[in-house]
N, C-alpha and C positions, 0 to 999 in steps of 0.2 A: 504494499500500500504506499502511496506517495505521502510525503510529509508536507504540511502546510504551515507557514510561519508568517505572521504579520510584521511588517517593518514600517517605520515612519522615517522620512528623510526631510531635512530642512536645509535651506541654502541661504546664500547672501540676500540681504534685503533687496527687493525688486527683481530678483532672478526668477524667471517663470518656472514653477515646478513641473508644468506639463512637458517642457523641453527636457528637463532632467530625467523624468520618468521614461521618456522615449529613449534616451541614451542608456539609462539603467537597464531597461528591458533588452535593448540590442546587445548588451554586454553579458547577459546571462549565459552560462555555459549550456551546452547541449543537454537536454533532459530537464532543464529548469524552466519554469514559466512564471509569469507574474500577472496579477489582475489588479487594476487600479481600484482603490476603495474610494478615496475622496481627495480633493484639493482644498486647502484652506490657507490663503495668503501665500507664504513661502514654504508651506508644509504639504507633503504628499504622503498618503498612506497606501501601501500595496500589500497584497497577499502573495507571497512567494510559494510556489509549489516545487518541491525538490524531489529527487529520486528517493526511492525507499531506502531506509537505513540512515538518512541524513538526520543529524542531531540539531537541536536549536542552536547550539554554539557554532556548528559548522555553517549553518544558514546565515547567522549573524556575521561570521568571518567573511563569507562570500560577499555579502552585501557591503561590508566595510571595504573589501578589496575593490569591488566595482567602483565605489565612491572615490577611491584614490587614483583612478585612471584619468587620463587627459579628457577634458570636456566636462568633468564633474568635480573638479577641484572647488573647494569651498562648501560642498555639500557634505552632510554628515548624518549619521543615524541619530535619532532622538527618541525620547520616551513618550512624547505627546500622544 
């Protein structure tokens, strides 16, 4: 069974979260998927579906790794 994990990302003031989400989804590894939950100002919520056996910490590490790549600098995971 696949693993589902919710993440929230926030970015620099005025940066469009819609663009960040498009980039984030494009950088997910094969077998991973994301569904957009909502946008709120500079915040975006997504539900990541990962391959079976993925742990919450692995999903969080993957999300953090994606946010460190070019085009997503300044974006970070948040608890909102």
